[in-house]
Backbone as a printed PyTorch tensor [residue, N CA C, xyz], in Angstrom:
tensor([[[ -7.2600,  -1.0240,  19.0150],
         [ -7.4640,  -1.8500,  17.8240],
         [ -7.5870,  -0.9430,  16.6080]],

        [[ -6.9410,  -1.3470,  15.5140],
         [ -6.9580,  -0.5740,  14.2790],
         [ -7.5380,  -1.4340,  13.1700]],

        [[ -8.3950,  -0.8510,  12.3760],
         [ -8.9310,  -1.5420,  11.2000],
         [ -8.4800,  -0.8110,   9.9460]],

        [[ -8.1230,  -1.5800,   8.9340],
         [ -7.6910,  -1.0240,   7.6540],
         [ -8.6720,  -1.4540,   6.5760]],

        [[ -9.1510,  -0.4840,   5.8240],
         [-10.0830,  -0.7720,   4.7370],
         [ -9.4500,  -0.3140,   3.4330]],

        [[ -9.2810,  -1.2720,   2.5340],
         [ -8.6400,  -1.0090,   1.2460],
         [ -9.6880,  -0.9200,   0.1490]],

        [[ -9.3560,  -0.1950,  -0.8960],
         [-10.2300,  -0.1270,  -2.0680],
         [ -9.4040,   0.2250,  -3.2870]],

        [[ -9.9590,  -0.0650,  -4.4640],
         [ -9.3390,   0.4020,  -5.6980],
         [ -8.7140,  -0.6480,  -6.5890]],

        [[ -8.6880,  -1.8950,  -6.1800],
         [ -8.1170,  -2.9240,  -7.0390],
         [ -9.0180,  -3.2240,  -8.2260]],

        [[ -8.5320,  -4.0820,  -9.1140],
         [ -9.3370,  -4.4690, -10.2540],
         [ -8.5020,  -4.9780, -11.4140]],

        [[ -9.1470,  -5.0510, -12.5720],
         [ -8.5160,  -5.5280, -13.7990],
         [ -8.2100,  -4.3330, -14.6920]],

        [[ -6.9890,  -4.2830, -15.1990],
         [ -6.5850,  -3.1820, -16.0770],
         [ -5.6710,  -3.7240, -17.1530]],

        [[ -5.6840,  -3.0770, -18.3200],
         [ -4.8120,  -3.4860, -19.4000],
         [ -3.3910,  -2.9740, -19.1770]],

        [[ -2.4210,  -3.6520, -19.7540],
         [ -1.0360,  -3.1510, -19.6630],
         [ -0.9530,  -1.7030, -20.1290]],

        [[ -0.2000,  -0.9130, -19.3720],
         [ -0.0870,   0.5070, -19.6660],
         [ -1.1160,   1.3560, -18.9560]],

        [[ -2.0910,   0.7310, -18.3510],
         [ -3.1510,   1.4570, -17.6620],
         [ -2.7640,   1.8800, -16.2620]],

        [[ -3.7360,   2.4560, -15.5520],
         [ -3.5090,   2.9840, -14.2160],
         [ -4.5800,   2.4950, -13.2530]],

        [[ -4.1950,   2.4050, -12.0030],
         [ -5.1150,   2.1210, -10.9060],
         [ -4.6810,   2.9320,  -9.7030]],

        [[ -5.6420,   3.1930,  -8.8370],
         [ -5.3760,   3.9430,  -7.6030],
         [ -5.9080,   3.1310,  -6.4420]],

        [[ -5.0080,   2.7610,  -5.5360],
         [ -5.3960,   2.0260,  -4.3480],
         [ -5.4530,   2.9780,  -3.1540]],

        [[ -6.4800,   2.7950,  -2.3280],
         [ -6.6180,   3.6060,  -1.1260],
         [ -6.7610,   2.7100,   0.0870]],

        [[ -6.3030,   3.2050,   1.2190],
         [ -6.4090,   2.4790,   2.4770],
         [ -6.6490,   3.4990,   3.5910]],

        [[ -7.6950,   3.2550,   4.3550],
         [ -8.0210,   4.1350,   5.4700],
         [ -7.9130,   3.3580,   6.7700]],

        [[ -7.1940,   3.9320,   7.7140],
         [ -7.0500,   3.3240,   9.0310],
         [ -8.0270,   3.9720,   9.9960]],

        [[ -8.7270,   3.1390,  10.7510],
         [ -9.6720,   3.6680,  11.7310],
         [ -9.4370,   2.9920,  13.0660]],

        [[ -9.7350,   3.7060,  14.1280],
         [ -9.5430,   3.1990,  15.4730],
         [ -9.4950,   4.3500,  16.4400]],

        [[ -8.9880,   4.0750,  17.6260],
         [ -8.9570,   5.1060,  18.6690],
         [ -7.5410,   5.4280,  19.0960]],

        [[ -7.2290,   6.6930,  19.0350],
         [ -5.9940,   7.2020,  19.6340],
         [ -4.7460,   6.4330,  19.2220]],

        [[ -4.4740,   6.3860,  17.9340],
         [ -3.2650,   5.7130,  17.5400],
         [ -2.2710,   6.6940,  16.9300]],

        [[ -1.0290,   6.3100,  17.0260],
         [  0.0890,   7.1290,  16.5540],
         [  0.7550,   6.3750,  15.4000]],

        [[  0.5530,   6.8650,  14.1890],
         [  1.0830,   6.1660,  13.0190],
         [  2.5530,   6.4610,  12.8320]],

        [[  3.3400,   5.3950,  12.7850],
         [  4.7770,   5.5190,  12.5440],
         [  5.0800,   5.5090,  11.0520]],

        [[  4.3790,   4.6380,  10.3170],
         [  4.5760,   4.5530,   8.8630],
         [  3.3860,   3.8490,   8.2390]],

        [[  3.2030,   4.0990,   6.9370],
         [  2.1970,   3.3900,   6.1620],
         [  2.8540,   2.8860,   4.8880]],

        [[  2.3650,   1.7580,   4.3860],
         [  3.0400,   1.1520,   3.2360],
         [  2.0730,   0.2720,   2.4590]],

        [[  2.5100,  -0.0960,   1.2740],
         [  1.8200,  -1.0980,   0.4580],
         [  2.8120,  -2.2210,   0.1510]],

        [[  2.3200,  -3.4350,   0.3390],
         [  3.0430,  -4.6390,  -0.0330],
         [  2.2300,  -5.3630,  -1.0950]],

        [[  2.8500,  -6.3150,  -1.7530],
         [  2.1130,  -7.1500,  -2.7060],
         [  2.6540,  -8.5760,  -2.6700]],

        [[  1.7730,  -9.4810,  -3.0500],
         [  2.1560, -10.8870,  -3.1010],
         [  1.5440, -11.5170,  -4.3430]],

        [[  2.4140, -11.9650,  -5.2320],
         [  1.9860, -12.6570,  -6.4380],
         [  1.9360, -14.1530,  -6.1530]],

        [[  1.1580, -14.9210,  -6.9190],
         [  1.0690, -16.3720,  -6.6980],
         [  2.4480, -17.0310,  -6.7270]],

        [[  2.7140, -17.8250,  -5.7020],
         [  3.9670, -18.5400,  -5.6330],
         [  5.1650, -17.7220,  -5.2220]],

        [[  4.9400, -16.4580,  -4.8540],
         [  6.0490, -15.5920,  -4.4630],
         [  5.8410, -15.0620,  -3.0540]],

        [[  6.9280, -14.5720,  -2.4760],
         [  6.8520, -13.9870,  -1.1430],
         [  6.2660, -12.5760,  -1.2200]],

        [[  5.6790, -12.1590,  -0.1320],
         [  5.1720, -10.7920,  -0.0470],
         [  6.3620,  -9.8350,  -0.0880]],

        [[  6.2070,  -8.7720,  -0.8680],
         [  7.3020,  -7.8220,  -1.0150],
         [  6.8030,  -6.4010,  -0.8070]],

        [[  7.7070,  -5.5520,  -0.3260],
         [  7.3880,  -4.1410,  -0.1550],
         [  7.3000,  -3.4670,  -1.5230]],

        [[  6.2300,  -2.7030,  -1.7210],
         [  6.0730,  -1.9240,  -2.9450],
         [  6.5050,  -0.4760,  -2.7070]],

        [[  5.9440,   0.1170,  -1.6590],
         [  6.2610,   1.5080,  -1.3530],
         [  5.9000,   1.7850,   0.0980]],

        [[  6.6520,   2.6800,   0.7150],
         [  6.4150,   3.0280,   2.1070],
         [  6.5620,   4.5170,   2.2940]],

        [[  5.7830,   5.0500,   3.2450],
         [  5.8630,   6.4730,   3.5570],
         [  5.8140,   6.6180,   5.0730]],

        [[  6.9160,   7.0220,   5.6810],
         [  6.9530,   7.1920,   7.1200],
         [  6.3240,   8.5210,   7.5180]],

        [[  5.9780,   8.6380,   8.7880],
         [  5.4600,   9.9090,   9.2690],
         [  6.5230,  10.9930,   9.1770]],

        [[  7.7650,  10.5690,   9.3570],
         [  8.8960,  11.4860,   9.1730],
         [  9.9100,  10.7960,   8.2840]],

        [[ 10.4110,  11.5120,   7.2960],
         [ 11.4110,  10.9310,   6.4210],
         [ 10.9080,  10.7840,   5.0050]],

        [[ 11.7010,  10.1210,   4.1990],
         [ 11.4520,  10.0180,   2.7720],
         [ 10.6570,   8.7670,   2.4180]],

        [[  9.9790,   8.8260,   1.2890],
         [  9.3010,   7.6470,   0.7730],
         [ 10.3230,   6.6500,   0.2380]],

        [[  9.8930,   5.4170,   0.1400],
         [ 10.7700,   4.3360,  -0.2960],
         [  9.9920,   3.4730,  -1.2800]],

        [[ 10.6280,   3.1300,  -2.4110],
         [  9.9750,   2.3370,  -3.4360],
         [ 10.8210,   1.1230,  -3.8100]],

        [[ 10.1410,   0.0560,  -4.1860],
         [ 10.8360,  -1.0760,  -4.7930],
         [ 11.3800,  -0.6230,  -6.1470]],

        [[ 12.5300,  -1.1350,  -6.5050],
         [ 13.1470,  -0.7430,  -7.7790],
         [ 12.2150,  -1.0080,  -8.9560]],

        [[ 11.4270,  -2.0510,  -8.8670],
         [ 10.5730,  -2.4520,  -9.9820],
         [  9.4270,  -1.4750, -10.2450]],

        [[  9.1300,  -0.5860,  -9.2900],
         [  8.0030,   0.3280,  -9.4680],
         [  8.4310,   1.7950,  -9.5010]],

        [[  9.7000,   2.0480,  -9.2940],
         [ 10.1710,   3.4420,  -9.2990],
         [  9.8570,   4.1150, -10.6340]],

        [[  9.3380,   5.3410, -10.5290],
         [  8.9850,   6.0930, -11.7250],
         [  7.5990,   5.7860, -12.2450]],

        [[  6.9670,   4.7260, -11.7280],
         [  5.6160,   4.3580, -12.1890],
         [  4.5730,   4.4990, -11.0770]],

        [[  4.9670,   4.1930,  -9.8480],
         [  4.0480,   4.2330,  -8.7080],
         [  4.3910,   5.4190,  -7.8160]],

        [[  3.3560,   5.9760,  -7.1970],
         [  3.5440,   7.0630,  -6.2500],
         [  2.7100,   6.7930,  -5.0060]],

        [[  3.3640,   6.8480,  -3.8560],
         [  2.6570,   6.6790,  -2.5940],
         [  2.4850,   8.0530,  -1.9490]],

        [[  1.3100,   8.2620,  -1.3740],
         [  1.0490,   9.5200,  -0.6930],
         [  0.1750,   9.2480,   0.5210]],

        [[  0.1530,  10.2140,   1.4110],
         [ -0.5770,  10.0150,   2.6650],
         [ -1.4010,  11.2490,   2.9790]],

        [[ -2.6000,  11.0090,   3.4650],
         [ -3.4630,  12.0660,   3.9840],
         [ -3.5210,  11.8710,   5.4920]],

        [[ -2.7020,  12.6280,   6.2070],
         [ -2.5830,  12.4280,   7.6460],
         [ -3.8980,  12.7150,   8.3680]],

        [[ -4.6400,  13.6810,   7.8800],
         [ -5.8950,  14.0450,   8.5410],
         [ -6.9140,  12.9160,   8.4780]],

        [[ -6.8570,  12.1310,   7.4030],
         [ -7.8040,  11.0320,   7.2170],
         [ -7.2080,   9.6840,   7.5800]],

        [[ -5.9450,   9.6860,   8.0380],
         [ -5.2410,   8.4110,   8.3110],
         [ -5.3220,   7.4910,   7.0930]],

        [[ -5.0790,   8.0540,   5.9240],
         [ -5.2010,   7.3050,   4.6860],
         [ -3.8760,   7.2980,   3.9350]],

        [[ -3.6990,   6.2360,   3.1620],
         [ -2.5340,   6.1280,   2.2870],
         [ -3.0360,   5.7060,   0.9130]],

        [[ -2.4640,   6.3410,  -0.1020],
         [ -2.8810,   6.0900,  -1.4830],
         [ -1.6850,   5.6310,  -2.3020]],

        [[ -1.9170,   4.6570,  -3.1600],
         [ -0.8880,   4.2090,  -4.0890],
         [ -1.4120,   4.4350,  -5.5100]],

        [[ -0.8210,   5.3910,  -6.1900],
         [ -1.1600,   5.6500,  -7.5850],
         [ -0.2330,   4.8200,  -8.4560]],

        [[ -0.8310,   3.9580,  -9.2650],
         [ -0.0510,   3.0360, -10.0880],
         [ -0.2850,   3.3540, -11.5620]],

        [[  0.7760,   3.7590, -12.2320],
         [  0.7090,   4.0870, -13.6530],
         [  1.5880,   3.1380, -14.4610]],

        [[  1.3560,   3.1220, -15.7640],
         [  2.1570,   2.2750, -16.6650],
         [  2.2410,   0.8450, -16.1440]],

        [[  1.1100,   0.3060, -15.7760],
         [  1.0790,  -1.0300, -15.1710],
         [  1.5300,  -2.0960, -16.1530]],

        [[  2.1890,  -3.0980, -15.5980],
         [  2.7210,  -4.2150, -16.3670],
         [  2.1020,  -5.5150, -15.8740]],

        [[  2.0680,  -6.5460, -16.7020],
         [  1.5310,  -7.8330, -16.2280],
         [  2.2240,  -8.3370, -14.9700]],

        [[  3.4900,  -8.0490, -14.8370],
         [  4.2210,  -8.5030, -13.6340],
         [  3.8340,  -7.7430, -12.3640]],

        [[  2.9970,  -6.7280, -12.4920],
         [  2.4640,  -6.0420, -11.3170],
         [  1.2490,  -6.7720, -10.7460]],

        [[  0.7880,  -7.7980, -11.4430],
         [ -0.3630,  -8.5650, -10.9720],
         [ -0.0490,  -9.2230,  -9.6380]],

        [[ -0.9020,  -8.9660,  -8.6580],
         [ -0.6840,  -9.4910,  -7.3070],
         [ -1.8430,  -9.0570,  -6.4180]],

        [[ -1.8710,  -9.6050,  -5.2220],
         [ -2.7300,  -9.0650,  -4.1740],
         [ -1.9330,  -7.9910,  -3.4330]],

        [[ -2.4980,  -6.8350,  -3.3480],
         [ -1.8390,  -5.7030,  -2.7010],
         [ -2.4000,  -5.5160,  -1.2950]],

        [[ -1.4880,  -5.3680,  -0.3260],
         [ -1.8760,  -5.2560,   1.0670],
         [ -1.4240,  -3.9090,   1.6310]],

        [[ -2.3400,  -3.2640,   2.3190],
         [ -2.0100,  -2.0570,   3.0590],
         [ -1.3830,  -2.4590,   4.3850]],

        [[ -0.3670,  -1.7350,   4.7810],
         [  0.3200,  -1.9910,   6.0510],
         [  0.4520,  -0.6890,   6.8240]],

        [[  0.1160,  -0.7510,   8.1000],
         [  0.2900,   0.4060,   8.9700],
         [  1.1030,  -0.0170,  10.1760]],

        [[  2.0950,   0.7780,  10.4960],
         [  2.9110,   0.5380,  11.6760],
         [  2.5790,   1.6060,  12.7030]],

        [[  2.1250,   1.1680,  13.8600],
         [  1.7720,   2.0960,  14.9260],
         [  2.8650,   2.1190,  15.9890]],

        [[  3.0280,   3.2860,  16.5460],
         [  3.9370,   3.4270,  17.6830],
         [  3.1010,   3.2560,  18.9470]],

        [[  3.4680,   2.2380,  19.7400],
         [  2.7800,   1.9550,  21.0020],
         [  3.8150,   2.0630,  22.1080]],

        [[  3.9330,   3.2510,  22.6750],
         [  4.9780,   3.4660,  23.6630],
         [  6.3320,   3.3630,  22.9860]],

        [[  7.1770,   2.4400,  23.4650],
         [  8.4910,   2.2270,  22.8690],
         [  8.4490,   1.1580,  21.7800]],

        [[  7.3190,   0.5430,  21.5730],
         [  7.2210,  -0.5620,  20.6210],
         [  6.5180,  -0.1250,  19.3400]],

        [[  6.6960,  -0.9280,  18.2940],
         [  6.0170,  -0.7310,  17.0170],
         [  5.1420,  -1.9530,  16.7460]],

        [[  3.9430,  -1.7210,  16.2510],
         [  2.9970,  -2.8000,  15.9900],
         [  2.5020,  -2.7050,  14.5560]],

        [[  2.5600,  -3.8460,  13.8450],
         [  2.1090,  -3.9110,  12.4570],
         [  0.6430,  -4.2940,  12.3650]],

        [[ -0.0570,  -3.6670,  11.4320],
         [ -1.4190,  -4.0430,  11.0990],
         [ -1.5290,  -4.1730,   9.5720]],

        [[ -2.3780,  -5.1350,   9.1610],
         [ -2.5120,  -5.4100,   7.7330],
         [ -3.9670,  -5.2950,   7.2840]],

        [[ -4.1430,  -4.8310,   6.0450],
         [ -5.4510,  -4.8650,   5.4380],
         [ -5.7470,  -6.2550,   4.9090]],

        [[ -6.9470,  -6.4190,   4.3690],
         [ -7.3920,  -7.7170,   3.8990],
         [ -6.8450,  -8.0630,   2.5250]],

        [[ -6.3150,  -7.0730,   1.8260],
         [ -5.7570,  -7.3040,   0.5000],
         [ -6.7490,  -6.9910,  -0.5970]],

        [[ -6.2210,  -6.4620,  -1.6980],
         [ -7.0620,  -6.1740,  -2.8510],
         [ -6.3390,  -6.6640,  -4.1090]],

        [[ -7.0740,  -7.3440,  -4.9770],
         [ -6.4650,  -7.9540,  -6.1560],
         [ -6.2590,  -6.9110,  -7.2520]],

        [[ -5.0520,  -6.9130,  -7.8040],
         [ -4.7410,  -6.1110,  -8.9820],
         [ -4.3120,  -7.0770, -10.0800]],

        [[ -5.0020,  -7.0290, -11.1990],
         [ -4.6910,  -7.9010, -12.3260],
         [ -4.4210,  -7.0410, -13.5520]],

        [[ -3.2510,  -7.2170, -14.1340],
         [ -2.8760,  -6.4670, -15.3360],
         [ -2.8000,  -7.4620, -16.4870]],

        [[ -3.7450,  -7.3450, -17.3970],
         [ -3.8360,  -8.3200, -18.4770],
         [ -4.6150,  -7.7340, -19.6460]],

        [[ -4.2370,  -8.1630, -20.8370],
         [ -4.9580,  -7.7210, -22.0220],
         [ -6.0500,  -8.7310, -22.3800]]])
């Protein structure tokens, strides 16, 4: 069993910055990838950024150049640094971890943290 604890959401003015963190805890797990998704009211959940254990990071076009995803493998943590925030970035942000379980992959989700960009 894996638990994800998110932190760092809040209210920020347009042009401001926020840093989201997510720590995965549990026993003997093998992380395949970590990511952040977001869901705005009335919209589908969408991928914001992903960082695999091997390979390149991946960003949604809408956040490229503004958001940076990074991972601390020793702490099983993933961080999303969000700069130059826009009102359209307002959403609930969810941490996602994909574990490798033998030949299978298993998704786990955090509880979500609200990010509101407004003046």
